[in-house]
Backbone as a printed PyTorch tensor [residue, N CA C, xyz], in Angstrom:
tensor([[[ 96.8880, -26.6690, 103.3500],
         [ 98.0590, -26.9980, 104.1090],
         [ 98.0890, -28.5090, 104.3620]],

        [[ 99.1970, -29.1460, 104.0670],
         [ 99.3340, -30.5820, 104.2340],
         [ 99.8140, -30.9410, 105.6330]],

        [[ 99.5370, -32.1660, 106.0110],
         [100.0120, -32.6970, 107.2800],
         [101.3600, -33.3760, 107.0630]],

        [[102.1230, -33.4580, 108.1130],
         [103.4060, -34.1420, 108.0870],
         [103.1660, -35.5960, 108.4930]],

        [[103.8210, -36.5280, 107.8270],
         [103.6840, -37.9460, 108.1510],
         [104.8190, -38.3510, 109.0810]],

        [[104.4510, -38.9620, 110.1840],
         [105.4420, -39.5050, 111.1100],
         [105.2630, -41.0190, 111.0860]],

        [[106.2650, -41.7220, 110.5730],
         [106.1870, -43.1700, 110.3810],
         [106.6010, -43.9040, 111.6550]],

        [[105.8350, -44.8910, 112.0410],
         [106.1600, -45.7630, 113.1570],
         [107.1240, -46.8440, 112.6520]],

        [[108.0850, -47.2410, 113.4690],
         [109.0580, -48.2580, 113.0600],
         [108.3820, -49.5550, 112.6440]],

        [[107.3160, -49.9360, 113.3210],
         [106.5770, -51.1640, 112.9930],
         [106.0060, -51.0730, 111.5840]],

        [[105.5500, -49.9050, 111.1950],
         [105.0000, -49.7160, 109.8490],
         [106.0890, -49.9430, 108.8080]],

        [[107.2580, -49.3990, 109.0550],
         [108.3630, -49.5630, 108.1120],
         [108.7460, -51.0280, 107.9890]],

        [[108.7290, -51.7620, 109.1050],
         [109.0030, -53.2010, 109.0600],
         [107.9320, -53.9350, 108.2550]],

        [[106.6680, -53.5620, 108.4580],
         [105.5750, -54.1980, 107.7190],
         [105.6740, -53.9190, 106.2220]],

        [[106.0480, -52.7050, 105.8520],
         [106.1790, -52.3640, 104.4330],
         [107.2970, -53.1730, 103.7630]],

        [[108.3330, -53.4960, 104.5020],
         [109.4320, -54.3000, 103.9580],
         [109.0110, -55.7390, 103.6940]],

        [[107.9640, -56.2020, 104.3780],
         [107.5060, -57.5850, 104.2500],
         [106.6140, -57.8150, 103.0360]],

        [[106.0400, -56.7570, 102.4710],
         [105.1840, -56.9170, 101.2960],
         [105.9810, -56.5590, 100.0500]],

        [[105.4590, -56.9510,  98.8900],
         [106.2150, -56.6990,  97.6600],
         [106.3620, -55.2000,  97.4000]],

        [[107.4090, -54.8520,  96.7030],
         [107.7690, -53.4450,  96.4950],
         [106.6930, -52.6690,  95.7440]],

        [[105.9960, -53.3270,  94.8430],
         [104.9410, -52.6570,  94.0730],
         [103.8360, -52.1530,  95.0020]],

        [[103.3580, -53.0200,  95.8990],
         [102.2910, -52.6230,  96.8150],
         [102.7930, -51.6170,  97.8510]],

        [[103.9900, -51.8300,  98.3610],
         [104.5560, -50.9050,  99.3470],
         [104.6980, -49.5110,  98.7410]],

        [[105.1730, -49.4440,  97.5070],
         [105.3170, -48.1550,  96.8290],
         [103.9850, -47.4630,  96.6250]],

        [[102.9690, -48.2460,  96.2810],
         [101.6320, -47.6880,  96.0690],
         [101.0770, -47.1110,  97.3740]],

        [[101.2790, -47.8280,  98.4750],
         [100.8050, -47.3630,  99.7820],
         [101.4990, -46.0660, 100.1700]],

        [[102.8060, -46.0390, 100.0480],
         [103.5770, -44.8350, 100.4010],
         [103.1700, -43.6600,  99.5260]],

        [[102.9970, -43.9090,  98.2330],
         [102.6020, -42.8450,  97.3120],
         [101.2310, -42.2710,  97.6730]],

        [[100.2650, -43.1410,  97.9690],
         [ 98.9140, -42.6750,  98.3180],
         [ 98.9350, -41.8460,  99.6010]],

        [[ 99.7310, -42.2710, 100.5620],
         [ 99.8150, -41.5300, 101.8190],
         [100.4330, -40.1570, 101.5810]],

        [[101.5510, -40.1330, 100.8610],
         [102.2910, -38.8780, 100.6580],
         [101.6080, -37.9130,  99.7000]],

        [[100.8130, -38.4150,  98.7650],
         [100.2180, -37.5140,  97.7800],
         [ 98.7260, -37.2670,  97.9980]],

        [[ 98.0790, -38.0630,  98.8050],
         [ 96.6310, -37.9880,  98.9070],
         [ 96.1670, -37.8310, 100.3530]],

        [[ 96.5700, -38.7410, 101.2080],
         [ 96.0640, -38.7730, 102.5720],
         [ 96.5260, -37.5770, 103.3980]],

        [[ 97.7130, -37.0450, 103.1270],
         [ 98.2240, -35.9210, 103.9190],
         [ 97.4250, -34.6350, 103.7320]],

        [[ 96.6170, -34.5810, 102.6940],
         [ 95.8480, -33.3640, 102.4180],
         [ 94.6360, -33.2180, 103.3280]],

        [[ 93.8440, -34.2650, 103.4760],
         [ 92.6180, -34.2300, 104.2770],
         [ 92.4380, -35.5420, 105.0370]],

        [[ 93.3000, -35.8540, 105.9920],
         [ 93.2170, -37.1550, 106.6530],
         [ 91.9210, -37.3730, 107.4350]],

        [[ 91.3250, -36.3170, 107.9490],
         [ 90.0950, -36.4600, 108.7180],
         [ 88.8950, -36.8080, 107.8750]],

        [[ 88.8110, -36.2560, 106.6830],
         [ 87.6410, -36.5100, 105.8460],
         [ 87.8280, -37.7120, 104.9300]],

        [[ 89.0600, -38.1230, 104.6740],
         [ 89.3050, -39.2590, 103.7860],
         [ 89.2490, -40.5990, 104.5130]],

        [[ 89.6310, -40.5990, 105.7790],
         [ 89.6340, -41.8350, 106.5460],
         [ 88.3300, -42.0380, 107.2830]],

        [[ 88.1140, -43.2730, 107.6870],
         [ 86.9200, -43.6130, 108.4480],
         [ 87.2940, -43.6780, 109.9280]],

        [[ 86.5840, -42.9410, 110.7850],
         [ 86.8970, -42.9720, 112.2220],
         [ 86.6170, -44.3630, 112.8050]],

        [[ 87.5060, -44.8110, 113.6690],
         [ 87.3220, -46.0940, 114.3270],
         [ 86.5950, -45.8850, 115.6480]],

        [[ 86.0490, -46.9680, 116.1900],
         [ 85.2460, -46.8900, 117.4050],
         [ 85.8540, -47.7490, 118.5020]],

        [[ 85.2240, -47.7020, 119.6600],
         [ 85.6320, -48.5390, 120.7790],
         [ 87.0010, -48.1740, 121.2970]],

        [[ 87.8250, -49.1910, 121.5260],
         [ 89.1490, -48.9410, 122.0840],
         [ 90.0750, -48.2310, 121.1050]],

        [[ 89.6630, -48.1380, 119.8410],
         [ 90.4640, -47.4590, 118.8230],
         [ 89.9370, -46.0580, 118.5100]],

        [[ 89.0270, -45.5710, 119.3530],
         [ 88.4700, -44.2290, 119.1600],
         [ 89.6060, -43.2070, 119.1010]],

        [[ 89.5280, -42.2870, 118.1670],
         [ 90.5790, -41.2880, 117.9670],
         [ 91.5290, -41.6790, 116.8470]],

        [[ 91.3530, -42.8870, 116.3290],
         [ 92.1700, -43.3620, 115.2100],
         [ 91.2800, -43.4570, 113.9760]],

        [[ 91.9240, -43.5100, 112.8100],
         [ 91.2170, -43.6020, 111.5330],
         [ 91.8030, -44.7380, 110.7110]],

        [[ 91.0110, -45.1750, 109.7390],
         [ 91.5370, -46.1480, 108.7820],
         [ 91.2820, -45.6330, 107.3760]],

        [[ 92.2000, -45.9580, 106.5070],
         [ 92.1050, -45.5610, 105.1040],
         [ 92.5130, -46.7710, 104.2840]],

        [[ 91.6640, -47.1670, 103.3720],
         [ 91.9080, -48.3740, 102.5870],
         [ 92.6580, -48.0380, 101.3060]],

        [[ 93.7010, -48.8240, 101.0440],
         [ 94.4760, -48.7170,  99.8080],
         [ 94.5680, -50.1210,  99.2350]],

        [[ 93.7230, -50.4120,  98.2630],
         [ 93.6770, -51.7610,  97.7060],
         [ 93.2460, -52.7550,  98.7710]],

        [[ 94.0330, -53.8110,  98.9790],
         [ 93.7350, -54.8200,  99.9950],
         [ 94.2960, -54.4550, 101.3670]],

        [[ 94.9240, -53.3110, 101.4770],
         [ 95.5910, -52.9140, 102.7080],
         [ 94.8440, -51.7770, 103.3900]],

        [[ 94.9910, -51.7080, 104.7020],
         [ 94.3920, -50.6260, 105.4800],
         [ 95.5020, -49.8810, 106.2020]],

        [[ 95.4310, -48.5750, 106.1400],
         [ 96.3680, -47.7190, 106.8640],
         [ 95.6250, -47.2260, 108.0960]],

        [[ 96.1850, -47.4800, 109.2630],
         [ 95.6070, -47.0200, 110.5220],
         [ 96.4540, -45.8520, 111.0050]],

        [[ 95.8060, -44.7520, 111.3670],
         [ 96.5670, -43.5570, 111.7340],
         [ 95.8090, -42.6790, 112.7100]],

        [[ 96.5400, -41.7630, 113.3070],
         [ 95.9640, -40.7290, 114.1610],
         [ 96.2890, -39.3840, 113.5180]],

        [[ 95.5610, -38.3630, 113.9210],
         [ 95.7770, -37.0210, 113.3850],
         [ 96.2020, -36.1160, 114.5290]],

        [[ 97.3070, -35.4380, 114.3410],
         [ 97.8000, -34.4510, 115.2920],
         [ 97.6820, -33.0880, 114.6130]],

        [[ 96.7730, -32.2730, 115.0760],
         [ 96.5510, -30.9550, 114.4530],
         [ 97.7990, -30.0850, 114.4930]],

        [[ 98.7020, -30.3550, 115.4240],
         [ 99.9600, -29.6070, 115.4690],
         [100.9210, -30.0960, 114.3900]],

        [[100.5650, -31.2010, 113.7080],
         [101.4420, -31.7880, 112.7050],
         [101.2740, -31.1970, 111.3230]],

        [[100.5430, -30.1100, 111.1940],
         [100.4020, -29.4560, 109.8890],
         [101.6850, -28.7370, 109.5400]],

        [[101.9840, -28.7070, 108.2580],
         [103.1780, -27.9880, 107.7950],
         [102.8510, -26.5370, 107.5760]]])
């Protein structure tokens, strides 16, 4: 069962600032790969960011949280 992606407005603004090739690659990786197992694919963050994860895509990092109610 895949998770649903909820995009933050700031993320959409950031994606518009980078070239379309990289933005497309990031969106594709999230929609086809990260939504399947976000807990095991990402690295848990510590300190004030505890409860969040990071996932590296090339030179970019995707920071996200997991909502278990967000499964499809």
